[in-house]
N, C-alpha and C positions, 0 to 999 in steps of 0.2 A: 504494500498500498505506501501511498506518498508518503504520508506520515512518517512511516519507517524509514523511508531513502532522506526526508527533511532531518530527521534526528542524525543519521549517519554521518553527514554532509556538515551538521550544527556541532557535531561530535567533535569534529577536527579541528573545527574555528576554535571552541572551547579548550580545548587541549594547547591547540597553540597558543593559547593568550597565558597561561601559567598558572603556578600554583593561588597567587595573592589572588587573580579573579575568579577564582574557583573559589575560594575560602569566602570572598565579598559575597559570591552571588548566592551560597549556600546559607550565608547567614540572612542576606534580605529575605530569604526564601522562608526560614524557620521562623522569623519576626513577622512577617505578614500572617503565615500560619498561628503564631500564638497570638496575633490579634484577631486572626477570625473565630478562634475558639473563646478569648475572652469576651468578643460581642455575645457568642451564644450562652456562655455561662452568666453572663450577670441579667440575663432576663430571667425572672422571676416565675413562676407558675401563678396562672391567674387567682385571684382569692376566691374560696369557697371552692377549690378541686377537692375532690373525696381525697382522702390518705389510702383507704383500704381498697381492694375488693370484696365485694358480693355479688353472690348470684342472682338478686334481687334486680340488679343491674341489666342482664340477660333478659329480662322480660321484652316478647313482643319478636323478638330479634330470630331472624331465620335460622331453621334447624341447623343446619351449616355452620353457622357461627357461635350458637351454640355449643357444637360439640366441639368447635376449636376451642374455645376457652377452657369448656371442665377437660379439654388435653392440656390446654397449656399452664393453666393457672390452678392454683390451690385457695379455699375458702379462707378471707383473710388476709390474703396475700397483698404486701404494701406497693402502691401505684407509685409506677420507676418515675422520677422526673427527668433523669438525665443516665446514661449509658457510655461507658469507654469501652471499645473494644479492637485489641489489635488482632489482627488478621497475616495470615501467608496466603498464596495461592499464584495463579498463573493470569496473564492478560493477553489476549488475541489480537493482534493487527494481522501480522502476516504470519508470524507463527507465535506458539507459544511464548512467554517471558514470566519467568517468576515475579514476585511483586511482595514485599512488605508494606502495612498499611496502618494507620491510627487512624481510629474513626470517634469522635464525640456525636452524641444524639441528644438530642431534646425533645419531652415529648409536647409538652404543652407551652408555649404554641409551637408547630410542628419546626426544625432546624435541623442541621447536622453540617460537620465539616469532615471530609474524607482525605488524609493526606497521606499521598504512598509513594514508593520509590519503586520504579520497573526497571528492572534489566533488560532493556530492550535492544541496547549494542553493548558491546563486551567492557565491562571496566569504566563504560559512562553511564549511568543510570539515569534515565529520566525521572523528574519531580511530576508528579499531578496531585492538584486539590480541585473538588468538589464539594460546592456546598448549597445550602438555602435557608435564608434566615430574613425574616421578614419581609415577603413576597418576593423576593429575588433571589435568582440561581446564579452560579458563578460555575465557570469550568475553567481551569489552567493549568498549564502543561509543559515545563523549560527544562531545557538539556544543563543538568548537575543545578537544576535551580537557579541557572544564569542569562541562559538566551531562551525566551520565552518564543515557545513553538505552538501554542493555544490561548488566545486571551480572551475568554466571553463573559459577559454579565448583561443583564439588565432587561434582555428581551421576553416578552411574554411567554412564549414558546419554552425559552431555556427552564424560564422558572415554574411551567406545568412540570417539564421534563425532571427538574430535581426535586420537585415536591411528590411527585409520583414514585421517585427512587426512595424517597423518605417514606413513602408508604408501602413498597415491594418489602421495604426490609425493617417496618418494625414490628415482624416478628419475632426479630431478637429483641424487644422490650414491649411483650405481647399486651400490656395494662393499657399502652399509647392507643390499643384498638379498640377500648371499652367504649360504646357509644357514647356521646356527652356532646357539648357543643362542638360544632365541627367534625365528627365522626359521625357516619348513617352507614346504616348498614339496610340491604335492601335482598330479595330473595331474586335466585335467578335458576334453580333447580334444584333437587335433591341432595344434590354435591356440592352445588357451587352458590355463595355469595358473592352481591358485590358490594363492597368498600369504599366510601367516599370521604377524602378530606378536604376541607374547606379552610382558608386559612388568609382571610380577607378577600381581595377579590381575584386570589388564586384558588381554583379547583383540582382536585386529580381524583381517577377512581381505578379499581380494578378489578376483576374479577376473581377471587379466591377458591381453590377448589382442595376441599375437604374430605379426607376418607371418614368411613364408616367409623374407624376408631377416633377421630378428632385430630390424625397429622395433619399440619396444612400441607398439600402436595405442589400445586403450582399457583402464580401470579400469573395474571394475563390483560395485557391492555396494549393500546396505540398508545406509543411514547417517541417524543422526540430525540432522532438520531443526528448526531452531527455529521453533514456532508456537506467539508468544503465549507464551513463555516455557516452553515444554514441547517436550522434545526427540522427536520423531514420527518414529521408522524409516520411511524413502522410500528408493525405487529412486534410483539416482545413479550418475552416471559420469564420470569423467575422460577426455580425448580428447588425445592428444601429438600434436605436428608438424602438417603433414607435415614442417616443417622440423627440421634436428637440427644441432648446432655441438659441435666438439670443444674441451673442455677440459682440460688436463692429462692428457693422452690417455683422457679420458672422451666417449663419446656420448654427449649428452643433449638431450634438447627445447627445441629455439630458441621454442618457442611452446607454450599449453596452452586446451584449453575448458572448464568444468565446467559441468554441468546437473543438475536434480532431471527426473523424470519424475512428471509428475501427472496428474489424472484428463483435463485439458485438452490434456495432451500434453507433449513433449520442453519443459523451460524453463532454457536456458542462464540463468547468473546471472554467470559469472566466466570472463573473458577474460585472459591474461597473455603477459608477456612477460621474459624474466630481461633483464635490460639489462648487470648486472654480475656475475661468479660467482667468489669465492677460498674453495681450500677450506685444512683444517687437516687434516694426515695424521696416522695413528696415530704417534705417539713411541715 
């Protein structure tokens, strides 16, 4: 793909600039990431937010949603305010490349910062940061954190795509999906329910396939895909499991894969596994 070629060409220029320039670029990248995380942390949950899960919250939900929450949560479970997860996995452009990432999520209002290092070119990693906060999405990538190769923010389509990512990944902080202002469930079939998140003027929806035992199997939606700097709505899915893990009483996927559906067929582009999970609960 063109991006991989761009990274390779840029890598040569970055290395020629020398160690001081590389150190400066990485320092700036880390400082920008820290500011994005701080903005996410400083926003408190809305007043009146419940502190614990109660099965009465499930009244009126579609059967697949009720099965999912029965699988993922235990009665009296504290509600998550924030989650921090360290990831390892593989990201695919032309070929699969290993990545490590740290992600901070906020449940209400919805938001996240995903900061990753991807070894697309030997010895010269690309740093990638996606985010959503306050109705705005962000997508940035830079070779060694120094030379930008992607820098997008501000568009409505990008914000909706980023909010959809938050929704598809909320199975790692499942109390964030409980019905409340801004989260609504509707029936699709005996095995599928639609969940919608609304944050100000930004809205995203997906269909969640749920197994008879309540395991979340697959999320499906139209999502904006970056094509030469333009977000193009494209069929998308995220699959969960088959392995799950229990952290602080919540059952969450231990692995996942994400794919686009293109004219040439299903194209997986991300595989990830949480290696460390930490929650901060509603005060």
